[in-house]
N, C-alpha and C positions, 0 to 999 in steps of 0.2 A: 615833919612840921616845918613850915616856912616862916617868913616874916609876918608882920601884923598888917592886915588889910584895913583901909579906911577910905571914905569918900573923898577926903581932902588930901590924899597922899601925893597928888600931882602938883599941888601948890606949895608943898613943904620944901625946905631947902634940900637939895640933892644929897647933902652929907648925911641925912637921916634915912636915905633910901638904899637898900641893899642892891648892889649891881648884879647879883645872881638871880634873885627871885623877884626883883622890882617892887618889893613891898617895904614897909617901914621896918627898920632893923630890929631884930629880936635877939637879945643877948649879944651885942656887938663885939666882934674881935677885930684887932688892928693888925694889918700887915706891916711889920716894922720896916721892910725894905722901901715902901713908898708912902706909908701912912694912911692908906685908904682902909675902909672898914667893910665888913660884910657880916651876915648872921652867923652865929655859932653853928646852927643846924645846917646851913648851906655849906659851911666849911667841912663839917663831918660827912656830908653827902658826897663830896668830891673824892674822898678816899685816895688822896695822892700824897706823896712825901714832899712834893714841892707844889705850891699854889701859885698860879699865874693870875695876877690882878685883872679883873674884867675891865677896869677903867684905863690903866696905863700899860698893861701887859708885862709889867716887871714881875720877876719870880721871887718868892719868899719861901724859905724852908719852914716846915711845920714847927720846928723848934724855936723859930723867931717870931711866931704869931702869939699875941698876948690878948687876954680877955680885957676889954676896955670898960672897967666898972665906972670910972669917972664919967665917961661919955654916956653910959647907960643912965646914971643919975641925972645928968643934964637933960636927957630925953624925957624924963618923967613930967616935965613942965609943958611938954608939947600938947597942943589942943588937938583932939582926935574926934572926927565925925564918924560914927559907926556906919559901916557899910550895909547893915541889915535893918536899921531903924533910925529914928531921929535923935538918938542919944548923942550928946556932945559933952565931952569932959576931957580932963588931962589924962595922959597915958598911965599915970599911977593910980587912977580911980578904977575900981572894979565895976563891971557892967553885968547886972543880974537879969534873969528872966529873958534871955535872948531866945529868939525863935528863928529856926531856919526858914527862909522864904520859899524854899523849894518843897520840903517835906513836912514842915510844921513842927519838927522836934524841938523841945525846950532844952536849952543849955544854960549853964550858969556863969560863963565867962567868955570874953572875946577870944581868948586863946583856944578854948574848946570848940567854939563855933568855927574858927579858922581851920582847925584840924578836921572838923566834921565836913567842912566845905571842900577841903583839899583831897580827902581820901575816903570819907565814909558815906556821905549823902548819896543814896541810891537814885534819887530823882533828879540830881544835878546833871546837866548836859555837858559832856566833856569831849575832847578830841580823842580819836583813836590813837593807841600807842604806836601804830605804824604810820603815822601821818607823814613822816619824813620819807617813807617808801611808797607814797602814792595813795594811801587810804585817808582821804580828807574828810570823811563823814564825821559829823558830830552826833553823838548818841547819849541817851541817858545811861547812867551806870547800870541800872537794873536790866537794861536790854543789851548789855555788852556781850553776854554769851551768845545771844542770837546773832549779833553783829559779826562775831568771829566766823560764822558759817556763810556769810554773804560772799558773793563773787568778788566784790571790790577788795575785801580783806584777804581773800585767798590769793588774789593777784599780787597784793602787796607782799605776801609771804613768798610767792614765787620770785619777786624782784629781789628779796633779801637773799634767797638761796642762790640766785644767779650771781649776785655780787660776791657771795662767798666762793662760788666757783671761780669767778674771775680772779679773786685773791689767791686761791689755791693754784690756779694756772700760772700766775705770776711767780709764786713761790717755787713751783715745779721748774719753771724756766731758769730761775736763779740757781736752783740745785743742779740742773743739767749743765749749766755753764761752769759751775764750780767743780764738777767732777774731773778727776784726772784720768788720763788714758791708761794709767797703770793700775787703777783700782780693780782689784780682783773680786771683792765682795760688793754686793749691791747695797747702796745707801739705805739703811732701814727707815730713815725719815721719808725718803722718796716713796718707798713701798707703802708706808702708812698714808701718805698723801694720795697716792693712787687709789688705795682702798676707800678713803673718804670721798674721793671724787666719784667713784662708782656708786657709793651709797647715796650721794647727793643726786646723781643722775637718776637713780631709782626713785628717790623721793620726788624729784621734779616730775618724772613721768607719772607717778601716782597722783600727784596734786593736779596735774593737767587732765588726767583721766577723770578724776572726781569733778573737776570744773566742767568738763564736757558732759559728763553724766548729769550734773545738776542742770546745765542748760537744756539738755535733751528732755529731762523730766519736766522742766518748766514749760517747754514747748508742748509736750504731750498733755500736761495739765491744762494749758490754755485751750488746746483742741478739744479736750473732754468737756471743759466748761462751755465752749461754743456748741458742742453737740448736745449737751444737756439743755441749753437754752432753746435750741431748735426743737428738741423732743418736747420740751415744756409747751412751746407754741403749738406744736402739732397736737398735743394732748388737749390743749384748750379748744382747738378747732374741732376735734373729735367729740369732746364733751358738749360743745355748742350744737353740733350736728345731731347728737343723740337727743338733746333737749328739744330741738326742732322736730325730730321724728316722733318723739313721744307726744308733742303737742298736736302733730298732724294725725296720729292714731287716735288720740282723744277726740278730735273733731270728727273723724270718720265714725267712731263709736256713737257719738252723740247723734250724727245724721242717721245712722242705722237705727237707733232707737226711735227717732221721729218717723222713719219710713215704716218700721214695724207697727207703730201706732196708726199711721195712715192706712196701712194694709188691713189691719184689724177692723178699722172703721169702714173701709170699703167693702170688706167681706160681709159685714153686718147689713150694709145697704143692699148688697146683691141678694142676700137671703130674704130681706124684706120685700124686694121687688118680685119674688117668685109668687107671692100671695096677693098681688094686685090684680083686680079684674078689669079687663078692657072691653067686655060686652054687656055689662050691667049685671052679671051674675055675681051674687054675694059669695064670697069664699071665706069660710071661717077657719081660723087657725087655732087649733086646740093644742095646747102644750101641757106637758105633765099629765098625760091621759091616765096612766096607771095609778097615779096618786089620787086622781079624782074618782076612779071607779070603786 
C-alpha cells in the first residue's frame, strides 16, 4: 500500500507529499535526523536498518524514526479531490461507492481503491517490471503472462543475466587478485562462482536458442499465412472457372435440345414430302391400316 492519490496532489504543499511514492502521506513518520516525513508503508517497504532521506540524503537509524500522529491530525483538514470521480471533501471524510474507472469494481473507501489500483486491478495498464532493463512496453495486468513470452521481455531477461555475469566476473577477478601464491587449497568461493558462471552460460544459451526458435517459428508462420492466402485466391479462381464451365455446359445442353427439336421437325417435313405428287396423280396416305381393317 502506498500514499493517497488525489487530483489536486500537485498543488498541495510539498510537506504533505511523500518523497518515496510521490502521493499524499499515509500514516506519516518523521526522520528525526532531518525532520522530513514519508509514508509508514513506504518506510516498511525499504527494509533497511538505516533510511536515507529522499529529499536531503541524510541518514537516520530506524530506531530514531517516529510516527508523527500530530502531523496526521493536521492533515485531516486537507481538501482532497478524488482521482476517480468528482467527490471533494477533507481527508478525514469517508468516500463510499467508489468505482474503479478501468474494471468497474465497486469499493467502499479511497484506501481500498488506491490499493486496488496499485496491485489488484487486472485491466489497469502498467509498466513491465523489467523496465529498467530495456522492456519499456506498457501492458494490462491481465495480459502480463502473455507479455512474459514476448521477445522484448526475453531480451530484458538476457540483459539481467549478462549483468549478473559481469558482476560475477568482477568478483572472480577480485578473488584471483586476493589469492596468495602459497595457498594450497582452492578457494571454495571461487569454485562456487565458477559453477554459477557455467550455469548462467547454459541459461543464456538456452534463452538465446528459445529466442531464435521463436523468431524462426514466427517467420514460418508468416510464410504459411502467405501460402494460405495464395491458395485461397487460387481456390477462388478454380471455383469461378468451374462455375463458368457449368454455365457453358448448360448453354450447350440447351442448344442441343433446340437442335433435337429442329431435327425432329425436319424429319417430319421430309416424311411428308414423300407423299407429295408432282404429276397430278393423287397419292393417298393411309395410316393405321391394321386398326381400320
